[in-house]
C-alpha positions as CSV (number, residue, x, y, z in Angstrom):
1,M,55.4,-98.1,68.8
2,P,54.3,-99.6,72.2
3,E,50.6,-100.3,72.8
4,T,48.8,-97.5,74.7
5,K,45.4,-97.4,76.2
6,V,43.5,-96.2,79.3
7,V,44.2,-98.7,82.0
8,L,42.9,-98.8,85.6
9,L,45.3,-100.4,88.2
10,E,44.6,-101.3,91.8
11,Q,47.4,-98.9,92.8
12,D,45.3,-96.0,91.3
13,D,43.1,-96.1,94.4
14,L,46.1,-95.0,96.5
15,M,48.2,-91.8,96.4
16,H,50.3,-91.2,93.3
17,P,53.9,-89.9,93.0
18,N,54.2,-86.2,92.8
19,T,55.3,-85.6,89.2
20,G,56.6,-82.1,90.0
21,E,54.4,-79.8,88.0
22,S,53.6,-76.6,89.9
23,N,49.9,-77.3,89.6
24,F,50.1,-81.0,90.4
25,N,46.9,-82.0,92.1
26,E,45.7,-85.2,93.6
27,S,42.0,-85.1,94.6
28,A,39.4,-87.4,96.0
29,Y,35.7,-86.7,96.2
30,Y,32.7,-88.5,97.7
31,N,29.0,-87.7,97.2
32,F,26.0,-89.3,98.8
33,Y,22.2,-88.9,99.0
34,D,19.9,-90.6,101.6
35,R,16.6,-90.5,99.8
36,G,14.7,-91.5,103.0
37,Q,15.8,-88.4,104.9
38,R,16.4,-86.2,101.8
39,L,19.9,-85.6,103.2
40,G,23.0,-85.5,101.0
41,G,26.3,-83.9,100.4
42,F,29.8,-84.2,99.0
43,I,33.3,-83.7,100.4
44,R,36.5,-83.2,98.5
45,L,40.2,-82.8,99.2
46,G,42.6,-81.7,96.4
47,N,46.2,-81.8,97.4
48,R,48.3,-79.1,95.7
49,A,51.5,-80.1,97.4
50,N,53.8,-78.0,95.1
51,E,51.8,-74.9,95.9
52,G,51.8,-75.8,99.7
53,Y,48.1,-76.2,100.3
54,A,45.0,-78.4,99.8
55,E,41.6,-77.4,98.6
56,M,39.0,-78.8,101.1
57,T,35.3,-78.6,100.3
58,A,32.5,-79.9,102.5
59,C,28.9,-79.4,101.4
60,L,25.8,-80.8,103.2
61,Y,22.3,-80.6,101.7
62,L,20.1,-80.8,104.8
63,P,16.5,-82.0,105.0
64,D,15.1,-78.5,105.9
65,G,16.5,-77.0,102.7
66,T,19.5,-75.3,104.2
67,V,23.0,-76.1,103.1
68,G,26.0,-76.5,105.4
69,F,29.2,-75.4,103.5
70,M,32.9,-74.9,104.2
71,F,35.9,-74.3,102.0
72,Q,39.4,-74.0,103.2
73,R,43.0,-74.0,101.9
74,P,44.9,-75.7,104.7
75,E,48.7,-75.9,104.5
76,I,50.2,-79.3,103.4
77,K,53.8,-80.3,103.0
78,N,53.5,-83.4,100.8
79,N,51.2,-85.6,98.9
80,D,51.4,-88.6,101.3
81,A,47.7,-88.6,102.3
82,H,44.3,-87.0,102.0
83,D,44.2,-85.5,105.5
84,A,43.8,-81.8,105.8
85,G,41.4,-79.1,106.9
86,G,39.4,-81.4,109.2
87,A,38.8,-83.9,106.4
88,K,40.3,-87.3,106.2
89,F,40.0,-90.1,103.6
90,E,41.3,-93.6,104.2
91,V,41.5,-96.5,101.7
92,V,40.7,-99.5,103.8
93,K,40.8,-101.8,100.7
94,P,41.3,-100.4,97.2
95,F,38.1,-100.3,95.2
96,E,36.1,-102.0,98.0
97,R,36.0,-99.8,101.1
98,H,36.9,-96.3,102.2
99,R,36.5,-94.3,105.4
100,V,35.5,-90.7,105.1
101,S,35.4,-88.1,107.9
102,Y,35.1,-84.4,108.4
103,R,35.3,-82.5,111.7
104,G,35.0,-78.8,111.5
105,K,32.5,-76.0,111.2
106,V,30.1,-75.3,108.3
107,C,28.4,-72.1,107.4
108,V,24.6,-72.8,107.4
109,L,22.9,-71.1,104.5
110,K,19.2,-70.7,104.5
111,N,19.6,-69.4,101.0
112,P,22.5,-71.3,99.4
113,L,22.6,-69.0,96.4
114,E,24.2,-66.4,98.6
115,M,27.5,-68.4,98.2
116,A,27.9,-66.6,94.9
117,D,29.4,-63.9,97.1
118,P,31.4,-66.1,99.5
119,A,33.0,-63.3,101.6
120,K,29.5,-61.9,102.4
121,A,27.9,-65.3,102.8
122,F,30.6,-66.5,105.3
123,K,30.2,-63.2,107.2
124,T,26.4,-63.0,107.5
125,N,25.3,-66.6,108.1
126,P,25.5,-68.7,111.2
127,Y,27.8,-71.6,111.8
128,S,27.5,-75.1,113.2
129,K,30.1,-77.7,114.2
130,A,29.9,-80.7,111.9
131,A,31.1,-84.3,112.6
132,L,30.7,-86.6,109.6
133,E,31.7,-90.2,109.7
134,I,30.9,-92.6,106.8
135,D,32.0,-96.0,105.5
136,Y,31.9,-96.0,101.7
137,V,31.5,-99.4,100.2
138,A,31.7,-100.1,96.5
139,T,28.5,-101.1,94.6
140,S,30.2,-101.3,91.2
141,P,33.8,-101.8,89.8
142,G,36.0,-98.8,89.3
143,W,35.8,-96.9,85.9
144,G,38.5,-94.8,84.3
145,G,42.2,-94.9,84.7
146,E,45.2,-93.4,83.0
147,L,46.7,-93.6,79.5
148,R,49.5,-96.1,79.8
149,E,52.1,-97.9,77.7
150,K,52.6,-101.7,77.5
151,S,56.1,-102.7,78.7
152,G,56.5,-106.4,78.7
153,D,53.6,-107.7,80.8
154,Q,53.2,-104.4,82.7
155,W,51.4,-101.1,82.0
156,I,53.6,-98.1,82.8
157,S,52.8,-94.3,82.9
158,P,54.6,-92.4,80.2
159,K,56.7,-89.4,81.1
160,P,54.7,-86.2,81.6
161,S,54.2,-84.2,78.4
162,G,52.3,-81.1,77.2
163,D,51.6,-77.8,78.9
164,P,50.5,-78.5,82.5
165,E,48.6,-75.3,82.6
166,A,46.3,-76.6,79.9
167,Q,45.6,-80.0,81.6
168,F,42.8,-81.0,83.9
169,A,43.9,-84.5,85.0
170,K,46.4,-87.1,84.0
171,G,44.3,-89.9,85.5
172,H,40.8,-90.2,86.7
173,L,38.6,-92.9,88.2
174,E,35.0,-93.1,89.4
175,Q,33.0,-95.6,91.3
176,L,29.5,-96.0,92.7
177,G,29.1,-96.7,96.4
178,H,26.9,-97.2,99.4
179,A,27.6,-94.7,102.3
180,T,26.6,-95.5,105.9
181,G,27.4,-93.6,109.0
182,K,26.3,-90.5,110.8
183,L,26.3,-86.7,110.7
184,V,26.1,-84.6,113.9
185,L,25.6,-80.9,113.7
186,T,26.1,-78.9,116.9
187,T,24.6,-75.4,117.2
188,D,24.7,-73.4,120.4
189,G,25.4,-76.6,122.3
190,S,22.4,-78.4,120.8
191,D,23.0,-81.5,118.7
192,R,21.2,-82.7,115.6
193,E,22.1,-86.3,114.7
194,F,21.4,-88.0,111.4
195,K,22.1,-91.6,110.6
196,I,23.1,-91.9,107.0
197,D,22.2,-94.8,104.6
198,A,22.9,-93.4,101.2
199,L,24.0,-94.1,97.7
200,G,26.6,-92.1,95.9
201,L,29.6,-91.8,93.6
202,R,33.2,-91.1,94.3
203,D,36.1,-89.9,92.1
204,H,39.8,-89.7,92.3
205,S,42.0,-87.6,90.0
206,W,45.8,-87.0,89.7
207,G,48.1,-84.9,87.6
208,P,48.3,-81.2,86.7
209,R,45.1,-79.3,87.1
210,Y,43.7,-75.8,86.7
211,W,40.0,-75.3,87.0
212,Q,40.3,-72.8,84.1
213,A,41.8,-75.3,81.7
214,P,38.5,-76.5,80.0
215,K,36.1,-74.0,78.3
216,F,33.3,-75.6,80.3
217,Y,32.0,-79.0,81.4
218,R,28.9,-80.8,82.6
219,W,29.3,-83.7,85.0
220,L,26.2,-85.7,86.0
221,T,26.2,-88.5,88.6
222,M,23.2,-90.8,89.2
223,N,22.3,-93.6,91.6
224,F,18.9,-95.3,91.0
225,D,19.4,-98.2,93.4
226,E,22.3,-100.5,94.5
227,D,22.0,-102.4,91.2
228,L,21.8,-99.4,88.8
229,G,23.8,-96.2,88.5
230,A,25.2,-94.0,85.8
231,M,27.5,-91.1,85.1
232,A,27.5,-88.8,82.0
233,T,29.9,-86.0,81.3
234,I,30.9,-83.7,78.5
235,T,33.9,-81.4,78.5
236,V,34.4,-78.7,75.8
237,N,38.1,-77.8,75.5
238,R,39.5,-74.4,74.7
239,D,40.0,-75.4,71.1
240,G,36.3,-76.3,70.8
241,S,36.8,-80.0,70.7
242,K,34.4,-82.1,72.8
243,R,35.2,-84.9,75.2
244,P,32.1,-87.0,76.1
245,G,32.2,-89.9,78.5
246,G,30.4,-91.9,81.1
247,F,29.0,-95.3,81.9
248,I,25.9,-97.3,82.8
249,A,26.5,-99.7,85.6
250,R,24.2,-102.6,86.2
251,K,25.0,-105.2,88.9
252,G,26.6,-108.3,87.6
253,K,27.0,-106.9,84.1
254,P,30.0,-105.2,82.4
255,F,30.0,-101.4,82.2
256,L,28.2,-99.9,79.2
257,N,30.5,-97.1,78.2
258,V,28.9,-93.8,77.0
259,V,30.4,-92.5,73.8
260,K,28.2,-89.6,73.0
261,V,26.5,-87.1,75.4
262,D,24.0,-84.4,74.6
263,V,22.9,-82.1,77.5
264,E,19.9,-79.8,77.2
265,T,19.5,-77.3,80.1
266,E,16.9,-74.9,81.4
267,F,18.6,-72.2,83.5
268,A,16.8,-70.3,86.2
269,G,17.0,-67.2,88.4
270,E,19.1,-64.1,88.4
271,Q,22.3,-66.1,88.4
272,Q,21.1,-68.3,85.5
273,L,21.9,-71.6,87.3
274,H,21.0,-75.0,85.9
275,D,17.6,-76.1,87.0
276,K,16.1,-78.7,84.6
277,I,18.3,-81.1,82.6
278,K,17.7,-83.6,79.8
279,V,20.7,-85.8,79.0
280,T,20.8,-88.1,76.0
281,C,23.5,-90.8,76.1
282,Q,24.6,-93.1,73.3
283,T,26.3,-96.2,74.5
284,A,29.2,-98.1,72.9
285,D,26.9,-101.1,72.0
286,G,25.0,-98.9,69.5
287,G,21.7,-99.4,71.2
288,T,18.8,-97.0,71.4
289,P,19.9,-93.7,73.0
290,I,19.2,-93.4,76.7
291,V,17.3,-90.3,77.8
292,I,17.3,-89.2,81.5
293,T,15.8,-86.0,82.8
294,G,16.7,-84.2,86.0
295,K,15.4,-81.5,88.3
296,V,17.7,-79.7,90.7
297,L,16.4,-80.0,94.3
298,S,19.0,-77.8,96.0
299,M,21.7,-75.6,94.4
300,I,24.9,-73.9,95.6
301,P,27.1,-71.9,93.3
302,L,30.8,-72.2,94.1
303,R,33.7,-70.4,92.5
304,N,37.4,-70.5,91.8
305,R,39.5,-67.5,90.9
306,R,42.9,-67.6,89.1
307,A,44.8,-65.1,87.0
308,G,41.8,-62.8,86.8
309,I,39.5,-65.6,85.6
310,V,36.5,-66.3,87.8
311,T,35.2,-69.8,87.3
312,R,31.8,-70.9,88.6
313,I,31.3,-74.5,89.7
314,A,27.5,-74.9,90.3
315,E,26.6,-77.9,92.4
316,G,23.0,-79.1,92.2
317,M,21.6,-82.0,94.2
318,T,19.4,-83.5,91.6
319,E,16.5,-85.9,91.2
320,W,16.8,-88.0,88.1
321,N,14.1,-89.8,86.1
322,W,15.0,-92.7,83.8
323,D,11.7,-94.1,82.2
324,G,9.9,-93.7,85.6
325,K,12.8,-95.0,87.7
326,I,13.8,-92.3,90.2
327,G,17.4,-91.7,91.2
328,Y,19.5,-89.0,92.9
329,G,23.0,-87.5,92.4
330,L,24.9,-84.3,91.7
331,S,24.9,-82.2,88.6
332,E,28.1,-80.1,88.4
333,Y,28.4,-77.4,85.8
334,L,31.7,-75.5,85.3
335,D,31.6,-72.2,83.4
336,H,33.8,-69.1,83.3
337,F,32.1,-65.7,84.1
338,D,33.9,-63.9,81.3
339,E,32.7,-66.4,78.8
């Protein structure tokens, strides 16, 4: 039997071959938070080339408490690039520098919780034009990869196997970064310009994906400063099995892999959205468990619908506290309404 393990290759930061599944998806995502201005956001493109469209999401958490949001399914013909719906991602140098841009409109929500009913929210709220341009420079190595087989002195991807409808990603990587640039919002001919100097996390996934594949998951991203960041996640599969993961990244030191994750949540409001979080992480070195608490600063509930299943993906811009050290990032909770 050939040796197999999760391996991250430089080519993983580029586009991957379309392996032909109807639900093949290649997505890239960037989040950021400028603590000086209390301005943050995330932008995502997921290419579903075999279904003929991309999923484009742009979300901006603005200093006045409003959220600028847009979701589109622009037509695409192939998986050659992340460039659709006004969003464009360019890999200047793999795992070192990316360029991220969005030019298009956003729906400006005074009450972001209204996005629980997107048709109504998009109809009843005002719009602004948005121009986002950021350079995204790595502050840590990449983490993740794909399960590969050793062939001679090379690692190769095995042939696709399993039910693609039950899969969420064949490969996945994450990396902490420093985002600089600007955001310009134009409303009724008047501009508001924000210079961005922010920390964040990006991810890149490829392979078959349906949002309905897992039973639920929690994904928590954290930047405390340029020298310290973390990610913790736990996915519960349909068969009840749990898949924890994550890392602690300290500048100049190897990743500390997270092998066990326990998330305690206080939910709030009529929609019962996550509000306060306590995450306990056990790292692979067997050290004392790490406990980090979080408080959601701004929340927007998003959703995906397929085959009669409505999936909520709740996105909370979150302030984290690790033994008195304050950080920021996104807490993303995926749940299905019928469960």
